[in-house]
MIVOVEX-304455 format. One line per field, with one value per residue (C-alpha): residue number from 1; residue in three letters; z, y, x. Coordinates in nm, 2 decimals. Example, Ala and Ser with C-alpha at 12.3 -4.5 7.8 and 13.67 -1.06 7.14 Angstrom:
% MIVOVEX-304455
n <- c(1 | 2)
res <- c(ALA | SER)
zz <- c(0.78 | 0.71)
yy <- c(-0.45 | -0.11)
xx <- c(1.23 | 1.37)
% end
This chain:
% MIVOVEX-304455
n <- c(1 | 2 | 3 | 4 | 5 | 6 | 7 | 8 | 9 | 10 | 11 | 12 | 13 | 14 | 15 | 16 | 17 | 18 | 19 | 20 | 21 | 22 | 23 | 24 | 25 | 26 | 27 | 28 | 29 | 30 | 31 | 32 | 33 | 34 | 35 | 36 | 37 | 38 | 39 | 40 | 41 | 42 | 43 | 44 | 45 | 46 | 47 | 48 | 49 | 50 | 51 | 52 | 53 | 54 | 55 | 56 | 57 | 58 | 59 | 60 | 61 | 62 | 63 | 64 | 65 | 66 | 67 | 68 | 69 | 70 | 71 | 72 | 73 | 74 | 75 | 76 | 77 | 78 | 79 | 80 | 81 | 82 | 83 | 84 | 85 | 86 | 87 | 88 | 89 | 90 | 91 | 92 | 93 | 94 | 95 | 96 | 97 | 98 | 99 | 100 | 101 | 102 | 103 | 104 | 105 | 106 | 107 | 108 | 109 | 110 | 111 | 112 | 113 | 114 | 115 | 116 | 117 | 118 | 119 | 120 | 121 | 122 | 123 | 124 | 125 | 126 | 127 | 128 | 129 | 130 | 131 | 132 | 133 | 134 | 135 | 136 | 137 | 138 | 139 | 140 | 141 | 142 | 143 | 144 | 145 | 146 | 147 | 148 | 149 | 150 | 151 | 152 | 153 | 154 | 155 | 156 | 157 | 158 | 159 | 160 | 161 | 162 | 163 | 164 | 165 | 166 | 167 | 168 | 169 | 170 | 171 | 172 | 173 | 174 | 175 | 176 | 177 | 178 | 179 | 180 | 181 | 182 | 183 | 184 | 185 | 186 | 187 | 188 | 189 | 190 | 191 | 192 | 193 | 194 | 195 | 196 | 197 | 198 | 199 | 200 | 201 | 202 | 203 | 204 | 205 | 206 | 207 | 208 | 209 | 210 | 211 | 212 | 213 | 214 | 215 | 216 | 217 | 218 | 219 | 220 | 221 | 222 | 223 | 224 | 225 | 226 | 227 | 228 | 229 | 230 | 231 | 232 | 233 | 234 | 235 | 236 | 237 | 238 | 239 | 240 | 241 | 242 | 243 | 244 | 245 | 246 | 247 | 248 | 249 | 250 | 251 | 252 | 253 | 254 | 255 | 256 | 257 | 258 | 259 | 260 | 261 | 262 | 263 | 264 | 265 | 266 | 267 | 268 | 269 | 270 | 271 | 272 | 273 | 274 | 275 | 276 | 277 | 278 | 279 | 280 | 281 | 282 | 283 | 284 | 285 | 286 | 287 | 288 | 289 | 290 | 291 | 292 | 293 | 294 | 295 | 296 | 297 | 298 | 299 | 300 | 301 | 302 | 303 | 304 | 305 | 306 | 307 | 308 | 309 | 310 | 311 | 312 | 313 | 314 | 315 | 316 | 317 | 318 | 319 | 320 | 321 | 322 | 323 | 324 | 325 | 326 | 327 | 328 | 329 | 330 | 331 | 332 | 333 | 334 | 335 | 336 | 337 | 338 | 339 | 340 | 341 | 342 | 343 | 344 | 345 | 346 | 347 | 348 | 349 | 350 | 351 | 352 | 353 | 354 | 355 | 356 | 357 | 358 | 359 | 360 | 361 | 362 | 363 | 364 | 365 | 366 | 367 | 368 | 369 | 370 | 371 | 372 | 373 | 374 | 375 | 376 | 377 | 378 | 379 | 380 | 381 | 382 | 383 | 384 | 385 | 386 | 387 | 388 | 389 | 390 | 391 | 392 | 393 | 394 | 395 | 396 | 397 | 398 | 399 | 400 | 401 | 402 | 403 | 404 | 405 | 406 | 407 | 408 | 409 | 410 | 411 | 412 | 413 | 414 | 415 | 416 | 417 | 418 | 419 | 420 | 421 | 422 | 423 | 424 | 425 | 426 | 427 | 428 | 429 | 430 | 431 | 432 | 433 | 434 | 435 | 436 | 437 | 438 | 439 | 440 | 441 | 442 | 443 | 444 | 445 | 446 | 447 | 448 | 449 | 450 | 451 | 452 | 453 | 454 | 455 | 456 | 457 | 458 | 459 | 460 | 461 | 462 | 463 | 464 | 465 | 466 | 467 | 468 | 469 | 470 | 471 | 472 | 473 | 474 | 475 | 476 | 477 | 478)
res <- c(MET | LYS | ILE | LEU | LYS | SER | PHE | ALA | ALA | LEU | ALA | VAL | ALA | LEU | MET | LEU | ALA | ALA | SER | CYS | LYS | PRO | ALA | GLU | GLU | ALA | LYS | TYR | GLU | ASN | THR | ASN | ALA | ILE | TRP | LEU | TRP | GLY | SER | HIS | MET | LYS | GLU | ALA | PRO | ILE | GLN | GLU | ARG | LYS | LYS | PHE | ILE | ASP | ASN | GLU | MET | ILE | ASP | GLY | PHE | ARG | ARG | ASN | ALA | GLU | SER | VAL | PHE | ASP | MET | ARG | PHE | LEU | GLU | GLN | ASP | MET | LEU | ASP | VAL | ALA | LEU | ASP | ARG | ASN | LEU | VAL | GLU | GLN | TYR | ASP | THR | VAL | CYS | THR | TYR | ARG | VAL | SER | HIS | ASN | ALA | VAL | THR | ASP | GLN | LYS | LYS | SER | GLY | ARG | CYS | TRP | TYR | PHE | SER | THR | LEU | ASN | ILE | LEU | ARG | ASP | GLU | MET | ILE | ARG | LYS | TYR | ASP | MET | GLY | HIS | PHE | GLU | PHE | SER | GLN | THR | TYR | GLY | GLN | PHE | TRP | ASP | VAL | LEU | GLU | LYS | SER | ASN | ARG | PHE | LEU | GLU | ASN | VAL | ILE | GLU | ASN | ARG | LYS | LYS | PRO | MET | HIS | SER | ARG | MET | ASN | GLU | TRP | LEU | PHE | LYS | LYS | PRO | ILE | GLY | ASP | GLY | GLY | HIS | PHE | SER | ASN | ALA | ALA | HIS | ILE | ILE | ASP | LYS | TYR | GLY | LEU | VAL | PRO | GLN | GLU | ILE | MET | PRO | GLU | ARG | HIS | SER | SER | VAL | ASP | ASN | LEU | ARG | LEU | MET | ASN | VAL | VAL | ARG | THR | ALA | LEU | ARG | ARG | TYR | GLY | LEU | LYS | LEU | ARG | GLU | ALA | SER | LYS | LYS | ASP | ILE | GLN | SER | VAL | LYS | GLU | ALA | ALA | LEU | ALA | ASP | ILE | TYR | ASN | ILE | LEU | ALA | ALA | ASN | LEU | GLY | GLU | PRO | PRO | VAL | GLU | PHE | ARG | TRP | THR | LEU | LYS | ASP | LYS | ASP | GLY | ASN | ILE | ILE | SER | ASP | LYS | ALA | TYR | THR | PRO | GLU | SER | PHE | ARG | ASP | GLU | TYR | VAL | LYS | HIS | ASN | LEU | GLU | ASN | ASP | TYR | VAL | ILE | PHE | MET | ASP | ASP | PRO | THR | LYS | PRO | TYR | TYR | ARG | MET | TYR | SER | VAL | ASP | ASN | SER | ARG | ASN | CYS | TYR | GLU | TYR | ALA | ASN | TRP | THR | PHE | LEU | ASN | LEU | PRO | ALA | GLU | GLU | LEU | LEU | LYS | MET | GLY | VAL | GLU | SER | LEU | ARG | ASP | GLY | THR | MET | PHE | TYR | ILE | SER | ALA | ASP | THR | ASP | ALA | SER | ALA | LEU | MET | MET | GLY | GLY | ILE | TYR | ASP | THR | GLY | LEU | TYR | ASP | LEU | ASP | GLY | MET | LEU | GLY | VAL | SER | LEU | GLY | MET | THR | LYS | GLU | GLU | MET | VAL | ARG | SER | CYS | GLU | ILE | LYS | SER | ALA | HIS | ALA | ILE | ALA | MET | THR | GLY | VAL | GLN | LEU | GLY | GLU | ASP | GLY | ARG | PRO | VAL | LYS | TRP | LEU | VAL | GLU | ASN | SER | PHE | GLY | THR | ALA | ARG | GLY | TRP | ASP | GLY | TYR | VAL | VAL | MET | GLN | ASN | GLU | TRP | LEU | GLU | THR | TYR | LEU | PHE | ARG | MET | ALA | VAL | GLU | ARG | LYS | TYR | VAL | PRO | GLU | HIS | LEU | LEU | PRO | LEU | LEU | GLU | ARG | LYS | PRO | LYS | VAL | LEU | LYS | SER | TRP | ASN | PRO | THR | TYR)
zz <- c(-6.17 | -6.18 | -5.78 | -5.78 | -6.03 | -5.81 | -5.48 | -5.68 | -5.78 | -5.45 | -5.34 | -5.57 | -5.50 | -5.11 | -5.18 | -5.41 | -5.14 | -4.88 | -5.09 | -5.16 | -4.76 | -4.59 | -4.47 | -4.09 | -4.14 | -4.35 | -4.06 | -3.81 | -4.02 | -4.11 | -3.76 | -3.83 | -4.22 | -4.36 | -4.61 | -4.84 | -4.97 | -5.19 | -5.03 | -4.66 | -4.47 | -4.17 | -3.96 | -3.98 | -3.65 | -3.42 | -3.36 | -2.98 | -2.78 | -2.56 | -2.21 | -2.10 | -2.11 | -2.37 | -2.48 | -2.77 | -2.55 | -2.29 | -2.59 | -2.70 | -2.33 | -2.32 | -2.65 | -2.51 | -2.16 | -2.29 | -2.44 | -2.07 | -1.85 | -1.57 | -1.30 | -1.05 | -1.04 | -0.92 | -0.62 | -0.53 | -0.48 | -0.85 | -0.72 | -0.62 | -0.99 | -1.15 | -0.94 | -1.12 | -0.87 | -1.09 | -1.04 | -0.70 | -0.67 | -0.82 | -0.59 | -0.26 | -0.06 | -0.24 | -0.24 | -0.42 | -0.10 | 0.19 | 0.52 | 0.80 | 0.94 | 1.24 | 1.38 | 1.19 | 1.42 | 1.41 | 1.39 | 1.45 | 1.37 | 1.37 | 1.06 | 1.22 | 0.94 | 0.90 | 1.20 | 1.25 | 0.91 | 1.00 | 1.35 | 1.20 | 0.98 | 1.29 | 1.52 | 1.26 | 1.29 | 1.64 | 1.66 | 1.43 | 1.61 | 1.95 | 1.82 | 2.00 | 2.01 | 1.97 | 2.03 | 1.95 | 1.99 | 2.17 | 1.87 | 2.17 | 2.28 | 1.93 | 1.84 | 2.20 | 2.09 | 1.70 | 1.82 | 2.05 | 1.80 | 1.52 | 1.74 | 1.79 | 1.41 | 1.38 | 1.64 | 1.48 | 1.14 | 1.28 | 1.44 | 1.13 | 0.91 | 1.18 | 0.96 | 0.69 | 0.65 | 0.78 | 0.43 | 0.29 | 0.10 | 0.40 | 0.65 | 0.52 | 0.49 | 0.86 | 1.02 | 0.80 | 0.96 | 1.23 | 1.25 | 1.13 | 1.26 | 0.92 | 0.83 | 0.66 | 0.70 | 0.79 | 1.05 | 1.20 | 1.17 | 1.34 | 1.64 | 1.70 | 1.66 | 1.92 | 2.16 | 2.13 | 2.15 | 2.44 | 2.45 | 2.37 | 2.76 | 2.90 | 2.72 | 2.58 | 2.35 | 2.50 | 2.39 | 2.25 | 2.06 | 1.87 | 1.82 | 1.80 | 1.61 | 1.95 | 2.06 | 1.76 | 1.72 | 2.08 | 1.98 | 1.68 | 1.85 | 2.13 | 1.84 | 1.65 | 2.00 | 2.07 | 1.70 | 1.71 | 2.05 | 1.89 | 1.63 | 1.85 | 2.10 | 2.16 | 2.04 | 2.41 | 2.49 | 2.19 | 2.35 | 2.67 | 2.47 | 2.27 | 2.58 | 2.75 | 2.43 | 2.44 | 2.83 | 2.74 | 2.47 | 2.65 | 2.95 | 2.70 | 2.54 | 2.89 | 3.03 | 2.73 | 2.62 | 2.94 | 3.00 | 2.84 | 3.07 | 3.16 | 3.29 | 3.27 | 3.36 | 3.08 | 3.03 | 2.71 | 2.65 | 2.36 | 2.22 | 2.49 | 2.76 | 2.84 | 2.99 | 2.79 | 2.98 | 3.25 | 3.29 | 3.33 | 3.04 | 2.93 | 2.57 | 2.44 | 2.56 | 2.44 | 2.11 | 2.08 | 2.24 | 2.01 | 1.66 | 1.45 | 1.23 | 1.20 | 1.01 | 0.90 | 0.77 | 0.68 | 0.45 | 0.12 | 0.04 | -0.27 | -0.48 | -0.79 | -0.90 | -1.29 | -1.29 | -1.22 | -1.37 | -1.27 | -1.12 | -0.97 | -0.56 | -0.39 | -0.03 | 0.09 | 0.28 | 0.63 | 0.61 | 0.92 | 1.26 | 1.47 | 1.38 | 1.40 | 1.16 | 0.77 | 0.57 | 0.38 | 0.10 | -0.18 | -0.53 | -0.78 | -0.98 | -1.22 | -1.00 | -1.17 | -1.10 | -0.74 | -0.74 | -0.87 | -0.53 | -0.33 | -0.50 | -0.36 | -0.04 | -0.01 | -0.17 | 0.11 | 0.40 | 0.48 | 0.46 | 0.32 | 0.36 | 0.10 | 0.06 | -0.22 | -0.29 | -0.13 | -0.21 | -0.54 | -0.74 | -0.40 | -0.24 | 0.11 | 0.31 | 0.06 | 0.08 | -0.28 | -0.49 | -0.89 | -1.17 | -1.31 | -1.01 | -1.14 | -1.53 | -1.47 | -1.80 | -1.98 | -1.76 | -1.73 | -2.13 | -1.99 | -2.03 | -1.67 | -1.76 | -1.70 | -1.73 | -1.35 | -1.46 | -1.53 | -1.22 | -1.01 | -1.17 | -1.14 | -0.77 | -0.86 | -0.66 | -0.38 | -0.10 | 0.12 | 0.32 | 0.44 | 0.48 | 0.51 | 0.26 | 0.33 | 0.01 | -0.37 | -0.62 | -0.94 | -1.28 | -1.50 | -1.68 | -1.32 | -1.31 | -0.99 | -1.04 | -0.70 | -0.37 | 0.00 | 0.24 | 0.62 | 0.70 | 1.01 | 1.05 | 1.22 | 1.10 | 0.95 | 0.61 | 0.36 | 0.48 | 0.88 | 0.79 | 0.50 | 0.16 | -0.20 | -0.45 | -0.84 | -0.97 | -1.23 | -0.96 | -0.72 | -1.02 | -1.09 | -0.74 | -0.57 | -0.43 | -0.15 | -0.06 | 0.18 | 0.13 | 0.30 | 0.11 | 0.07 | -0.18 | -0.38 | -0.73 | -0.76 | -1.05 | -0.85 | -0.51 | -0.66 | -0.74 | -0.38 | -0.29 | -0.51 | -0.38 | -0.38 | -0.52 | -0.26 | -0.31 | -0.15 | 0.17 | 0.00 | -0.29 | -0.26 | -0.38 | -0.04)
yy <- c(2.62 | 2.22 | 2.26 | 2.50 | 2.36 | 2.02 | 2.21 | 2.35 | 2.01 | 1.84 | 2.14 | 2.09 | 1.72 | 1.79 | 2.02 | 1.76 | 1.50 | 1.72 | 1.79 | 1.44 | 1.32 | 1.33 | 1.65 | 1.55 | 1.47 | 1.76 | 1.98 | 1.94 | 1.92 | 2.29 | 2.37 | 2.14 | 2.18 | 2.24 | 2.55 | 2.54 | 2.88 | 2.88 | 2.66 | 2.71 | 2.50 | 2.63 | 2.51 | 2.67 | 2.87 | 2.67 | 2.84 | 2.94 | 2.77 | 2.95 | 2.95 | 3.14 | 3.14 | 3.37 | 3.49 | 3.24 | 2.94 | 3.06 | 3.10 | 2.76 | 2.64 | 2.82 | 2.63 | 2.31 | 2.36 | 2.43 | 2.07 | 1.95 | 2.19 | 2.02 | 2.20 | 1.91 | 1.97 | 2.31 | 2.16 | 1.83 | 1.63 | 1.52 | 1.18 | 1.17 | 1.29 | 1.05 | 0.73 | 0.45 | 0.37 | 0.08 | -0.08 | -0.05 | -0.21 | -0.52 | -0.60 | -0.87 | -1.09 | -1.42 | -1.61 | -1.94 | -1.98 | -1.77 | -1.83 | -1.60 | -1.48 | -1.32 | -0.98 | -0.71 | -0.54 | -0.17 | 0.01 | 0.35 | 0.66 | 0.44 | 0.33 | -0.02 | -0.20 | -0.40 | -0.58 | -0.56 | -0.77 | -1.03 | -1.07 | -1.13 | -1.42 | -1.58 | -1.50 | -1.70 | -2.02 | -2.01 | -1.91 | -2.18 | -2.44 | -2.39 | -2.29 | -1.95 | -1.66 | -1.30 | -1.30 | -1.05 | -1.07 | -0.74 | -0.49 | -0.27 | -0.50 | -0.54 | -0.14 | -0.09 | -0.31 | -0.17 | 0.17 | 0.12 | -0.10 | 0.16 | 0.41 | 0.18 | 0.12 | 0.54 | 0.57 | 0.29 | 0.48 | 0.83 | 0.67 | 0.49 | 0.83 | 1.08 | 1.17 | 1.25 | 1.61 | 1.68 | 1.79 | 1.45 | 1.23 | 0.98 | 1.23 | 1.42 | 1.10 | 1.01 | 1.32 | 1.43 | 1.12 | 0.93 | 0.66 | 0.62 | 0.39 | 0.23 | -0.12 | -0.43 | -0.81 | -0.83 | -0.59 | -0.79 | -1.14 | -0.99 | -0.85 | -1.17 | -1.37 | -1.14 | -1.06 | -1.32 | -1.23 | -1.15 | -1.14 | -0.81 | -0.82 | -0.85 | -0.53 | -0.37 | -0.05 | 0.30 | 0.62 | 0.66 | 0.36 | 0.41 | 0.78 | 0.77 | 1.12 | 1.26 | 0.99 | 0.94 | 1.33 | 1.31 | 1.00 | 1.18 | 1.47 | 1.28 | 1.10 | 1.39 | 1.57 | 1.25 | 1.23 | 1.55 | 1.46 | 1.14 | 1.32 | 1.53 | 1.25 | 1.08 | 0.73 | 0.64 | 0.79 | 0.67 | 0.39 | 0.56 | 0.85 | 0.60 | 0.39 | 0.72 | 0.79 | 0.46 | 0.49 | 0.79 | 0.63 | 0.33 | 0.58 | 0.77 | 0.45 | 0.31 | 0.63 | 0.62 | 0.24 | 0.07 | -0.15 | -0.48 | -0.79 | -1.04 | -1.30 | -1.32 | -1.58 | -1.63 | -1.85 | -1.99 | -2.04 | -2.16 | -1.97 | -2.10 | -2.01 | -2.33 | -2.32 | -2.53 | -2.41 | -2.18 | -2.12 | -1.86 | -1.78 | -1.56 | -1.38 | -1.62 | -1.93 | -1.78 | -1.76 | -2.09 | -2.25 | -2.08 | -1.99 | -2.28 | -2.07 | -1.94 | -1.65 | -1.56 | -1.92 | -2.01 | -1.72 | -1.58 | -1.20 | -1.07 | -0.76 | -0.63 | -0.33 | -0.33 | -0.04 | -0.32 | -0.65 | -0.95 | -1.28 | -1.10 | -1.06 | -0.73 | -0.61 | -0.25 | -0.09 | 0.00 | -0.13 | -0.37 | -0.25 | -0.51 | -0.41 | -0.79 | -0.91 | -0.90 | -0.62 | -0.67 | -0.91 | -0.99 | -1.15 | -0.94 | -1.09 | -0.98 | -0.96 | -1.21 | -1.47 | -1.37 | -1.39 | -1.76 | -1.81 | -1.64 | -1.87 | -2.18 | -2.06 | -1.96 | -2.29 | -2.47 | -2.27 | -2.03 | -1.63 | -1.43 | -1.08 | -0.82 | -0.43 | -0.20 | 0.14 | 0.15 | 0.53 | 0.48 | 0.40 | 0.35 | 0.34 | 0.34 | 0.36 | 0.12 | -0.11 | -0.14 | -0.14 | -0.11 | 0.05 | 0.14 | 0.32 | 0.68 | 0.79 | 1.10 | 1.08 | 1.09 | 1.35 | 1.59 | 1.55 | 1.45 | 1.14 | 1.00 | 0.65 | 0.54 | 0.18 | 0.05 | 0.10 | 0.47 | 0.52 | 0.37 | 0.53 | 0.89 | 0.81 | 0.84 | 0.51 | 0.37 | 0.09 | 0.28 | -0.02 | -0.37 | -0.60 | -1.01 | -1.19 | -1.40 | -1.50 | -1.52 | -1.55 | -1.76 | -1.71 | -2.02 | -2.01 | -2.05 | -1.70 | -1.48 | -1.22 | -1.04 | -1.08 | -1.05 | -0.85 | -0.83 | -0.49 | -0.35 | -0.02 | -0.16 | -0.25 | 0.10 | 0.03 | -0.21 | -0.56 | -0.53 | -0.43 | -0.67 | -0.50 | -0.62 | -0.59 | -0.64 | -0.86 | -0.61 | -0.32 | -0.57 | -0.64 | -0.30 | -0.15 | -0.45 | -0.41 | -0.66 | -1.01 | -1.27 | -1.62 | -1.95 | -2.12 | -2.43 | -2.22 | -2.12 | -2.29 | -2.52 | -2.33 | -2.02 | -2.18 | -2.13 | -1.80 | -1.71 | -1.85 | -1.57 | -1.28 | -0.99 | -0.63 | -0.37 | -0.10 | 0.24 | 0.35 | 0.65 | 0.48 | 0.62 | 0.27 | 0.11)
xx <- c(2.91 | 2.85 | 2.86 | 2.59 | 2.38 | 2.39 | 2.28 | 2.00 | 1.90 | 1.95 | 1.73 | 1.45 | 1.43 | 1.39 | 1.11 | 0.93 | 0.98 | 0.83 | 0.54 | 0.46 | 0.44 | 0.12 | 0.00 | -0.01 | 0.36 | 0.44 | 0.31 | 0.52 | 0.83 | 0.85 | 1.01 | 1.29 | 1.36 | 1.68 | 1.70 | 2.00 | 2.14 | 2.44 | 2.69 | 2.55 | 2.30 | 2.10 | 1.80 | 1.50 | 1.39 | 1.18 | 0.85 | 0.84 | 0.57 | 0.32 | 0.44 | 0.16 | -0.23 | -0.35 | -0.71 | -0.74 | -0.65 | -0.94 | -1.17 | -1.11 | -1.16 | -1.50 | -1.63 | -1.53 | -1.66 | -2.01 | -2.08 | -1.98 | -2.18 | -2.42 | -2.58 | -2.53 | -2.15 | -2.21 | -2.43 | -2.32 | -1.98 | -1.87 | -1.82 | -2.22 | -2.31 | -2.09 | -2.20 | -2.33 | -2.64 | -2.77 | -2.43 | -2.43 | -2.78 | -2.62 | -2.40 | -2.42 | -2.16 | -2.27 | -1.95 | -1.83 | -1.57 | -1.61 | -1.42 | -1.50 | -1.82 | -1.70 | -1.75 | -1.54 | -1.27 | -1.21 | -0.86 | -1.08 | -0.83 | -0.50 | -0.29 | -0.27 | -0.47 | -0.14 | -0.16 | -0.54 | -0.56 | -0.27 | -0.46 | -0.78 | -0.60 | -0.48 | -0.80 | -1.07 | -0.84 | -0.87 | -1.22 | -1.31 | -1.09 | -1.27 | -1.61 | -1.56 | -1.80 | -1.63 | -1.26 | -0.97 | -0.58 | -0.48 | -0.38 | -0.25 | -0.01 | 0.15 | 0.14 | 0.34 | 0.60 | 0.63 | 0.65 | 0.91 | 1.09 | 1.04 | 1.20 | 1.52 | 1.55 | 1.54 | 1.79 | 2.04 | 1.97 | 2.08 | 2.39 | 2.49 | 2.44 | 2.56 | 2.88 | 2.66 | 2.55 | 2.17 | 2.07 | 2.22 | 1.91 | 1.89 | 1.92 | 1.62 | 1.43 | 1.48 | 1.44 | 1.12 | 0.92 | 1.12 | 0.85 | 0.48 | 0.21 | 0.19 | 0.36 | 0.28 | 0.28 | 0.65 | 0.63 | 0.33 | 0.51 | 0.85 | 0.63 | 0.48 | 0.76 | 0.97 | 0.71 | 0.43 | 0.04 | -0.19 | -0.59 | -0.75 | -0.89 | -0.55 | -0.43 | -0.74 | -0.76 | -0.70 | -0.78 | -0.43 | -0.45 | -0.72 | -0.68 | -0.30 | -0.22 | -0.10 | 0.05 | 0.30 | 0.36 | 0.49 | 0.71 | 0.84 | 0.94 | 1.13 | 1.29 | 1.41 | 1.56 | 1.75 | 1.86 | 2.04 | 2.18 | 2.32 | 2.49 | 2.67 | 2.76 | 3.11 | 3.15 | 3.15 | 2.82 | 2.63 | 2.50 | 2.37 | 2.22 | 2.02 | 1.94 | 1.79 | 1.60 | 1.40 | 1.36 | 1.18 | 0.98 | 0.90 | 0.76 | 0.54 | 0.40 | 0.32 | 0.13 | -0.08 | -0.13 | -0.09 | 0.23 | 0.25 | 0.20 | 0.47 | 0.24 | -0.12 | -0.43 | -0.68 | -1.02 | -1.08 | -1.47 | -1.69 | -1.97 | -2.20 | -1.96 | -1.83 | -1.49 | -1.23 | -0.95 | -0.83 | -0.44 | -0.15 | 0.06 | 0.35 | 0.27 | 0.51 | 0.33 | -0.01 | 0.13 | 0.26 | -0.05 | -0.32 | -0.16 | -0.03 | 0.20 | 0.53 | 0.47 | 0.83 | 0.85 | 0.50 | 0.41 | 0.53 | 0.52 | 0.44 | 0.39 | 0.26 | 0.46 | 0.46 | 0.73 | 0.97 | 1.06 | 0.81 | 0.94 | 1.21 | 1.31 | 1.32 | 1.39 | 1.33 | 1.58 | 1.48 | 1.15 | 1.18 | 1.06 | 1.28 | 1.65 | 1.79 | 1.52 | 1.54 | 1.38 | 1.09 | 1.14 | 0.91 | 0.83 | 0.70 | 0.42 | 0.13 | -0.17 | -0.37 | -0.11 | -0.13 | -0.49 | -0.47 | -0.31 | -0.58 | -0.86 | -0.64 | -0.63 | -0.96 | -1.11 | -0.90 | -1.05 | -0.75 | -0.79 | -0.50 | -0.35 | -0.34 | -0.31 | -0.45 | -0.53 | -0.88 | -0.90 | -0.93 | -1.27 | -1.42 | -1.77 | -1.63 | -1.96 | -2.14 | -1.84 | -1.79 | -1.49 | -1.54 | -1.37 | -1.70 | -1.83 | -1.79 | -1.81 | -1.58 | -1.45 | -1.78 | -1.95 | -1.66 | -1.52 | -1.20 | -0.96 | -0.84 | -0.76 | -0.39 | -0.25 | -0.14 | 0.20 | 0.15 | -0.06 | 0.23 | 0.53 | 0.33 | 0.25 | -0.14 | -0.20 | -0.03 | -0.08 | -0.33 | -0.47 | -0.43 | -0.71 | -0.80 | -0.95 | -1.23 | -1.41 | -1.42 | -1.70 | -1.61 | -1.77 | -1.89 | -1.51 | -1.37 | -1.22 | -1.28 | -1.57 | -1.57 | -1.40 | -1.54 | -1.30 | -1.34 | -1.24 | -1.12 | -1.32 | -1.62 | -1.95 | -2.05 | -1.91 | -2.07 | -2.23 | -2.14 | -1.81 | -1.76 | -1.69 | -1.67 | -1.43 | -1.49 | -1.19 | -1.08 | -1.05 | -0.86 | -0.61 | -0.58 | -0.53 | -0.38 | -0.03 | 0.08 | -0.01 | 0.10 | -0.03 | 0.05 | 0.34 | 0.15 | -0.04 | 0.23 | 0.29 | 0.59 | 0.73 | 0.77 | 0.93 | 1.27 | 1.24 | 1.22 | 1.55 | 1.73 | 1.91 | 1.70 | 1.77 | 1.75 | 1.53 | 1.61 | 1.41 | 1.24 | 1.08 | 0.73 | 0.59 | 0.68)
% end
């Protein structure tokens, strides 16, 4: 009897405690309440949630939708409706520090932005040094070697993983897209270091360099075919099968892009047409004479990935194009700290390389990137905002385009207000091809950055010597 009385008292106490809780807290407690009956204790049944859309839900949706109805959304693109045109009119290209005034390059229908932006930095230094008119390094020359090197890397990866089943994560990743035309600063540095450079007129743009979808598809088909052959080849035949594959890829590239020169003659002229020099070169000797940098040693590569700890080194497996070179390795830092180095670089008259998600909050043809361009949240009555960490983790944003940073405007407090970019999509966008990025936008959507080592603060240099953590090849962020 005493035990029963004790249980009854405990039950009363629990009921009183529940009644004293705030209404909002008590509302959610019913599903987890503990019921006491005699000497037995059981959990109350959890109310089943709705797994389907019913009329009650739809009635609620209808009431909410009435408050945001706007006829313009039925007749126009939603971004056109939500665009803040007053904000657009405030933009210009005024900079505190500006480096390049060169005519922009045009990658057209190709994914070579990473190579264009790297070459744009190098050509600016050459143009200013020799007071030249328009000049470009050959993007087709580097494209040829990049595709061949990536093909070799794919074939080597197939050989290394040929004992694993085709449905393994690695082999699925390999065969789904054997190679692509995208890349990053390290890929450009590898090609320039190994194969040198040539002027564009020595190996000019071709149909399949500026519109390379068909070319890349044919190369991928050939690689998949040879990839299967390598999985079946005997150990003694592996090298001959691989070299046969590379010979076919070389033929495909030579037929569509032209064959890279071994030697050539070129005349250097200033902007008035005066001849400065006229002589023969190899691609390596041309690079050594006109490029003052060893990109492998003189530049440091950074990344802002808020899903991983900052101030640590990382390396991305299988991210290199040339098999014998190192994978892409970077120091992870907050964007604000990266852009401090960017300001110092431009203050000193030196462009630098970045990549960002240029599909986000963008007025592409107007050449404006600003987080306040579109008021979709207000006009649609929804909340679309996420932190950068949330956007990266959920694959909402990615590194979409590489560009060369050429200018910055500072506010009265010395902090960046906006940035000027030398793009690589011709003159149609923005101000004759130059585009402007709000500083808040850049901090939000910036991913990669390569800057000369001399602009890296002393306290960061020891971090660069630490052993990097290796990230998986198929990580969507990279």
